[in-house]
C-alpha positions as a Markdown table, in Angstrom:
| # | Residue | x | y | z |
|---|---|---|---|---|
| 1 | Met | 0.0 | 0.0 | 0.0 |
| 2 | Ile | 1.4 | 3.3 | -1.0 |
| 3 | Ile | 0.7 | 6.1 | 1.3 |
| 4 | Ser | -0.6 | 9.4 | 0.1 |
| 5 | Pro | 0.8 | 12.8 | 1.3 |
| 6 | Gly | -2.2 | 13.5 | 3.3 |
| 7 | Arg | -1.8 | 10.6 | 5.4 |
| 8 | Phe | 1.3 | 11.4 | 7.4 |
| 9 | His | 3.1 | 14.5 | 8.7 |
| 10 | Ser | 6.7 | 14.9 | 9.7 |
| 11 | Gln | 8.2 | 17.1 | 12.1 |
| 12 | Leu | 12.0 | 18.0 | 12.0 |
| 13 | Thr | 15.0 | 19.8 | 14.3 |
| 14 | Ser | 15.7 | 22.8 | 12.7 |
| 15 | Ile | 18.0 | 26.1 | 13.3 |
| 16 | Thr | 17.0 | 29.5 | 11.8 |
| 17 | Val | 19.5 | 32.5 | 11.6 |
| 18 | Glu | 18.2 | 35.9 | 10.2 |
| 19 | Pro | 21.3 | 37.4 | 8.1 |
| 20 | Glu | 20.7 | 40.9 | 9.2 |
| 21 | Asp | 21.3 | 39.8 | 12.9 |
| 22 | Ile | 24.7 | 38.4 | 12.2 |
| 23 | Lys | 27.7 | 40.5 | 13.4 |
| 24 | Ser | 31.5 | 39.6 | 13.1 |
| 25 | Thr | 31.3 | 38.5 | 16.9 |
| 26 | Ile | 27.9 | 36.8 | 17.3 |
| 27 | Ile | 25.5 | 34.6 | 15.4 |
| 28 | Pro | 22.0 | 35.0 | 17.1 |
| 29 | Phe | 19.8 | 31.9 | 16.2 |
| 30 | Arg | 16.7 | 29.9 | 17.2 |
| 31 | Tyr | 16.7 | 26.3 | 17.4 |
| 32 | Asp | 13.5 | 24.0 | 17.2 |
| 33 | Thr | 14.1 | 20.5 | 18.5 |
| 34 | Leu | 11.3 | 17.9 | 19.2 |
| 35 | Pro | 8.8 | 18.2 | 22.0 |
| 36 | Gly | 10.3 | 16.3 | 25.0 |
| 37 | Asn | 13.7 | 17.0 | 24.1 |
| 38 | Gln | 15.8 | 18.8 | 27.0 |
| 39 | Pro | 18.9 | 20.2 | 25.0 |
| 40 | Lys | 21.0 | 20.9 | 28.1 |
| 41 | Ala | 20.5 | 17.7 | 29.8 |
| 42 | Asn | 21.0 | 15.9 | 26.5 |
| 43 | Lys | 24.2 | 17.6 | 25.6 |
| 44 | Asn | 22.9 | 19.3 | 22.4 |
| 45 | Ile | 25.6 | 21.2 | 20.7 |
| 46 | Val | 26.1 | 23.8 | 17.8 |
| 47 | Tyr | 29.4 | 23.7 | 15.7 |
| 48 | Leu | 30.6 | 26.3 | 13.4 |
| 49 | Trp | 33.3 | 25.5 | 10.8 |
| 50 | Gln | 35.0 | 27.7 | 8.2 |
| 51 | Thr | 34.5 | 25.6 | 5.1 |
| 52 | Asn | 33.3 | 25.9 | 1.5 |
| 53 | Gly | 30.2 | 23.7 | 0.7 |
| 54 | Glu | 27.6 | 22.0 | 2.8 |
| 55 | Glu | 29.7 | 18.9 | 3.6 |
| 56 | Val | 30.1 | 18.4 | 7.4 |
| 57 | Pro | 33.8 | 18.2 | 7.9 |
| 58 | Phe | 33.3 | 14.8 | 9.9 |
| 59 | His | 36.7 | 14.0 | 11.1 |
| 60 | Glu | 37.9 | 17.7 | 11.7 |
| 61 | Asp | 37.6 | 19.7 | 14.9 |
| 62 | Pro | 35.5 | 22.8 | 14.5 |
| 63 | Gln | 38.0 | 25.3 | 13.0 |
| 64 | Leu | 36.4 | 28.1 | 15.2 |
| 65 | Lys | 34.0 | 27.1 | 18.0 |
| 66 | Ser | 31.3 | 24.8 | 19.4 |
| 67 | Met | 28.6 | 25.7 | 22.1 |
| 68 | Leu | 26.7 | 23.5 | 24.2 |
| 69 | Ile | 23.0 | 24.5 | 24.5 |
| 70 | Asp | 22.5 | 26.0 | 27.9 |
| 71 | Ser | 18.7 | 25.7 | 28.2 |
| 72 | Asn | 16.4 | 22.7 | 28.8 |
| 73 | Arg | 13.8 | 24.4 | 26.4 |
| 74 | Ala | 12.9 | 22.2 | 23.3 |
| 75 | Asp | 12.8 | 25.7 | 21.3 |
| 76 | Asn | 14.6 | 28.8 | 21.9 |
| 77 | Leu | 16.4 | 32.0 | 20.8 |
| 78 | Thr | 20.1 | 32.1 | 21.8 |
| 79 | Asn | 23.4 | 33.4 | 20.9 |
| 80 | Phe | 26.8 | 31.9 | 19.4 |
| 81 | Asp | 29.1 | 34.6 | 20.6 |
| 82 | Glu | 32.8 | 35.3 | 21.0 |
| 83 | Leu | 33.3 | 34.8 | 17.3 |
| 84 | Ser | 35.5 | 36.4 | 14.8 |
| 85 | Leu | 33.8 | 36.1 | 11.4 |
| 86 | Ala | 35.2 | 37.4 | 8.4 |
| 87 | Lys | 34.5 | 37.6 | 4.6 |
| 88 | Glu | 34.5 | 33.6 | 4.3 |
| 89 | Ser | 32.2 | 30.8 | 4.0 |
| 90 | Tyr | 30.9 | 29.0 | 7.4 |
| 91 | Leu | 28.8 | 25.9 | 8.2 |
| 92 | Leu | 26.6 | 26.0 | 11.3 |
| 93 | Ala | 25.5 | 22.6 | 12.6 |
| 94 | Tyr | 23.3 | 21.5 | 15.4 |
| 95 | Ala | 23.7 | 18.2 | 16.9 |
| 96 | Val | 21.4 | 16.4 | 19.5 |
| 97 | Ala | 24.3 | 15.1 | 21.3 |
| 98 | Asn | 27.8 | 16.1 | 22.1 |
| 99 | Asn | 29.4 | 14.5 | 19.0 |
| 100 | Val | 29.8 | 15.4 | 15.5 |
| 101 | Asn | 27.9 | 12.0 | 14.8 |
| 102 | Ala | 24.7 | 13.5 | 16.0 |
| 103 | Val | 24.7 | 16.6 | 13.6 |
| 104 | Val | 21.0 | 16.6 | 12.3 |
| 105 | Thr | 20.7 | 20.1 | 10.5 |
| 106 | Thr | 22.9 | 22.8 | 9.2 |
| 107 | Leu | 23.1 | 26.3 | 7.5 |
| 108 | Leu | 25.3 | 27.9 | 5.3 |
| 109 | Ile | 26.6 | 31.5 | 6.3 |
| 110 | Lys | 28.8 | 33.6 | 4.0 |
| 111 | Gly | 30.5 | 36.9 | 4.8 |
| 112 | Val | 29.9 | 39.0 | 1.9 |
| 113 | Gly | 31.7 | 42.1 | 2.9 |
| 114 | Asp | 30.9 | 45.4 | 4.7 |
| 115 | Gly | 30.0 | 43.5 | 7.9 |
| 116 | Arg | 27.0 | 41.7 | 5.9 |
| 117 | Phe | 26.3 | 38.1 | 5.6 |
| 118 | Asp | 24.3 | 35.6 | 3.6 |
| 119 | Val | 22.4 | 32.6 | 5.0 |
| 120 | Ser | 21.2 | 29.6 | 3.0 |
| 121 | Leu | 19.8 | 26.2 | 3.2 |
| 122 | Pro | 22.1 | 23.3 | 2.1 |
| 123 | Glu | 21.0 | 21.2 | -0.6 |
| 124 | Asp | 20.9 | 17.8 | 1.5 |
| 125 | Lys | 18.6 | 19.3 | 4.5 |
| 126 | Leu | 17.0 | 16.9 | 7.1 |
| 127 | Ala | 14.0 | 15.0 | 5.8 |
| 128 | Phe | 12.1 | 12.1 | 6.9 |
| 129 | Ser | 9.0 | 10.6 | 5.6 |
| 130 | Val | 7.1 | 7.2 | 5.3 |
| 131 | Thr | 6.6 | 6.2 | 1.7 |
| 132 | Gln | 4.8 | 2.8 | 1.7 |
| 133 | Ile | 3.1 | 0.8 | 4.6 |
| 134 | Gly | 1.7 | -2.6 | 4.8 |
| 135 | Ser | 0.1 | -4.7 | 7.5 |
| 136 | Thr | 3.6 | -5.9 | 8.6 |
| 137 | Ser | 6.1 | -3.7 | 7.2 |
| 138 | Leu | 6.9 | 0.1 | 6.2 |
| 139 | Cys | 9.3 | 1.8 | 3.9 |
| 140 | Tyr | 10.6 | 5.5 | 4.6 |
| 141 | Gln | 12.8 | 8.0 | 3.1 |
| 142 | Phe | 15.6 | 10.2 | 4.9 |
| 143 | Cys | 18.1 | 12.7 | 4.5 |
| 144 | Val | 20.7 | 14.0 | 7.0 |
| 145 | Pro | 23.2 | 16.5 | 6.3 |
| 146 | Arg | 26.0 | 15.7 | 3.6 |
| 147 | Gly | 29.0 | 14.1 | 4.9 |
| 148 | Met | 27.3 | 11.9 | 7.4 |
| 149 | Ser | 27.2 | 8.1 | 7.3 |
| 150 | Pro | 24.0 | 6.9 | 9.0 |
| 151 | Lys | 25.4 | 3.3 | 9.2 |
| 152 | Asp | 28.7 | 4.4 | 10.8 |
| 153 | Asp | 27.1 | 6.9 | 13.1 |
| 154 | Gly | 24.8 | 4.5 | 14.6 |
| 155 | Asp | 21.6 | 6.1 | 13.2 |
| 156 | Trp | 18.4 | 4.0 | 13.8 |
| 157 | Val | 14.6 | 4.1 | 13.6 |
| 158 | Gly | 12.0 | 3.2 | 16.0 |
| 159 | Leu | 8.2 | 2.8 | 15.9 |
| 160 | Trp | 5.7 | 3.6 | 18.5 |
| 161 | Glu | 1.7 | 3.2 | 18.6 |
| 162 | Gly | 0.1 | 7.0 | 19.4 |
| 163 | Ser | 0.9 | 10.5 | 18.4 |
| 164 | Thr | 2.7 | 12.0 | 21.4 |
| 165 | Ile | 6.1 | 12.7 | 20.2 |
| 166 | Ser | 7.5 | 13.3 | 23.8 |
| 167 | Glu | 7.0 | 9.8 | 24.6 |
| 168 | Leu | 9.8 | 8.8 | 22.3 |
| 169 | Tyr | 12.4 | 9.9 | 24.6 |
| 170 | Tyr | 11.5 | 7.4 | 27.2 |
| 171 | Lys | 9.0 | 5.0 | 26.0 |
| 172 | Lys | 10.2 | 1.4 | 24.6 |
| 173 | Pro | 9.6 | 1.2 | 20.8 |
| 174 | Leu | 7.2 | -1.5 | 19.6 |
| 175 | Phe | 10.4 | -2.0 | 17.3 |
| 176 | Ser | 13.8 | -0.4 | 16.2 |
| 177 | Ser | 16.4 | -1.0 | 13.6 |
| 178 | Pro | 19.7 | 0.4 | 12.4 |
| 179 | Val | 19.8 | 2.6 | 9.3 |
| 180 | Leu | 22.2 | 0.5 | 7.3 |
| 181 | Ser | 23.0 | 3.1 | 4.5 |
| 182 | Asp | 26.6 | 4.4 | 4.0 |
| 183 | Ile | 25.4 | 7.6 | 2.2 |
| 184 | Asn | 23.4 | 10.5 | 3.8 |
| 185 | Ser | 20.1 | 10.0 | 2.1 |
| 186 | Gly | 17.9 | 7.1 | 0.9 |
| 187 | Tyr | 15.3 | 4.6 | 1.7 |
| 188 | Gly | 15.0 | 2.2 | 4.4 |
| 189 | Gly | 12.3 | -0.3 | 5.8 |
| 190 | Leu | 11.0 | -2.1 | 9.0 |
| 191 | Thr | 9.6 | -5.5 | 8.9 |
| 192 | Leu | 7.6 | -6.1 | 12.3 |
| 193 | Pro | 8.3 | -9.4 | 14.2 |
| 194 | Glu | 6.3 | -12.4 | 13.5 |
| 195 | Gly | 2.8 | -11.7 | 15.4 |
| 196 | Gln | 2.9 | -8.1 | 15.1 |
| 197 | Asn | 0.6 | -6.0 | 12.8 |
| 198 | Leu | 0.1 | -2.4 | 12.0 |
| 199 | Met | -3.7 | -1.9 | 12.8 |
| 200 | Ser | -5.8 | -0.1 | 10.3 |
| 201 | Gly | -6.9 | 3.4 | 11.8 |
| 202 | Ile | -4.4 | 3.6 | 14.5 |
| 203 | Glu | -1.7 | 6.3 | 14.7 |
| 204 | Tyr | 1.8 | 5.5 | 14.8 |
| 205 | Ile | 5.0 | 7.5 | 15.0 |
| 206 | Leu | 8.1 | 6.5 | 13.2 |
| 207 | Gly | 11.4 | 8.3 | 14.8 |
| 208 | Tyr | 14.6 | 8.9 | 13.3 |
| 209 | Phe | 17.6 | 9.1 | 15.8 |
| 210 | Lys | 20.9 | 10.5 | 14.9 |
| 211 | Ser | 23.4 | 7.8 | 16.5 |
| 212 | Gly | 22.9 | 5.7 | 19.5 |
| 213 | Tyr | 22.3 | 2.5 | 18.2 |
| 214 | Lys | 24.1 | -0.2 | 20.0 |
| 215 | Glu | 26.7 | -2.5 | 18.5 |
| 216 | Asp | 25.0 | -5.9 | 20.1 |
| 217 | Lys | 22.0 | -5.2 | 18.0 |
| 218 | Lys | 23.6 | -4.1 | 14.5 |
| 219 | Val | 22.7 | -6.5 | 11.6 |
| 220 | Asp | 24.9 | -6.9 | 8.5 |
| 221 | Lys | 24.3 | -5.2 | 5.3 |
| 222 | Glu | 21.8 | -7.8 | 4.0 |
| 223 | Gly | 19.6 | -7.1 | 7.1 |
| 224 | Ser | 19.9 | -10.5 | 8.5 |
| 225 | Gly | 21.5 | -10.7 | 11.8 |
| 226 | Lys | 22.4 | -13.5 | 14.1 |
| 227 | Glu | 19.5 | -15.4 | 15.7 |
| 228 | Glu | 20.6 | -13.8 | 19.2 |
| 229 | Asp | 20.1 | -10.3 | 17.5 |
| 230 | Lys | 16.8 | -11.4 | 15.8 |
| 231 | Lys | 15.4 | -12.5 | 19.4 |
| 232 | Asn | 16.6 | -9.4 | 21.1 |
| 233 | Asn | 14.7 | -7.3 | 18.6 |
| 234 | Gln | 11.8 | -9.1 | 18.7 |
| 235 | Glu | 11.6 | -8.5 | 22.4 |
| 236 | Gly | 12.2 | -4.8 | 21.8 |
| 237 | Gly | 15.7 | -4.6 | 22.8 |
| 238 | Gly | 19.2 | -6.3 | 23.1 |
| 239 | Lys | 21.5 | -6.1 | 26.0 |
| 240 | Glu | 21.6 | -2.5 | 25.6 |
| 241 | Asp | 18.8 | -0.5 | 24.3 |
| 242 | Pro | 19.5 | 2.2 | 21.5 |
| 243 | Leu | 20.0 | 5.7 | 22.9 |
| 244 | Gln | 16.6 | 7.6 | 22.8 |
| 245 | Thr | 17.9 | 11.1 | 23.5 |
| 246 | Thr | 19.2 | 11.5 | 19.9 |
| 247 | Leu | 15.6 | 12.1 | 18.3 |
| 248 | Ala | 16.3 | 14.0 | 15.1 |
| 249 | Ala | 12.9 | 13.8 | 13.3 |
| 250 | Val | 9.4 | 11.9 | 13.4 |
| 251 | Thr | 6.8 | 11.2 | 10.9 |
| 252 | Ile | 3.1 | 10.3 | 12.1 |
| 253 | Phe | 1.0 | 8.2 | 10.0 |
| 254 | Thr | -2.1 | 6.0 | 10.2 |
| 255 | Gly | -2.1 | 2.3 | 9.8 |
| 256 | Pro | -3.2 | 0.6 | 6.7 |
């Protein structure tokens, strides 16, 4: 069954910067994370690189600065200060954990002279949606910032019944699975364990988590793991459940 656009809606982590607010020493910005997130407690962080292009310099320390979010409000206005911006190109990135693996959204900032700056969205911006659903399986489409590797970063998706996003930070999922893509955008799927079904007319949330999937639960590239891994997944978790504080995006849909 193919889902029509009206049957789901997505909510994504985002950052916003107004170019006229930027000064050489400060970038005022707004972050909007998902309901239930506590950015300070979960060590959300903002990075700034001086770099050309939108690819996250994954293996480099930020050439300028990083700043931990000092508020537990899920959305807020704050300042990235003590900077020294010039007529250069920069990449501003928001991460849902204190690790570059957890970068979920970026903005391009370019100094154009006379103390002025341009701000633009990257071509590869955060996106997440359900594309197909059946009685026991679903397919989804995702995009994370360029330069990220969902498989290497430990990205994962989880499925919950209901429509309360904040529950994804603490309530155990019905099922979870790693994102096995080596590139930053593509498609993935979930097949529920035997005996579980998506019920018609019931709302579900599919969450995308940027890092946090545990090694003992990973499967191979073909999607078939050891019998112990399969058993652990069917029971809703292995020896270590995946980290639920790295939620980046959700899509809410109705069962077939």
